[in-house]
N, C-alpha and C positions, 0 to 999 in steps of 0.2 A: 470444517474448519480448516486451514490451512495456517503457517506460520507466513512472516514477512519472506522468509527465506524459501521459501516454495514459490512464494507469488512469479508470475510472469510480464514480460513487459506490458503494459496496455490494460492489467486485470485493475477491477474497480473493489476495493473491499472496505469492510467495516470492521471496526476493533469493537472492544466490550464497554469502552466510553462514548460511543457512538458517534464518531468522527469517522469518515467516508474517505477514503485515501485512494490514490492511482499510482500505481509504479511507472518510473518512465523506463527509460532503455536501457540502465544501468541500474545494478541493483542498490544503488546508493542515491537513485533518484526518485523521488516521491514527493506528490503533492496532495493538498485538499483542497477542497472546493474555495477555500480562503485564499488560495496559490500555493505557489514551491516553497517546499519547505529550505530555508537557507541555513547555511552552515560555512563554518571557515575552519581550515586545518582538516585532519582526516576526517574520513565519514566515522560514526559511531553509531550503533545500529539500536541507541537508546534514542534518537532523533526521530526514527520512522515508527511504524506502528508497532505494538507490542501484544505479545501472547497470542491467544487463537484469535483468528480474522474468519468474518463470513465472507466467502467469495460471491460477490454481486454480480459481477460481469466477467467474462474472457470470449476473447476474440469477438468483440461486440454483443454478444448472445447473453443474455440474461441467464443468469444459472438461479437453480432452484433452491440452493442457498442450506 
């Protein structure tokens, strides 16, 4: 398990509610398979994935999770 703050660009993660996220090049760039997460104004951590996350893919390689 890792947190959103520990995620690296390109990581694919699964949160506790079953949503799959991918981190972009910046710590505030997140997308789901429904599309990018949009926001207005300053980024807030609550806009992205929360809690313990299961790392699914890093550097294009499937992780054991």
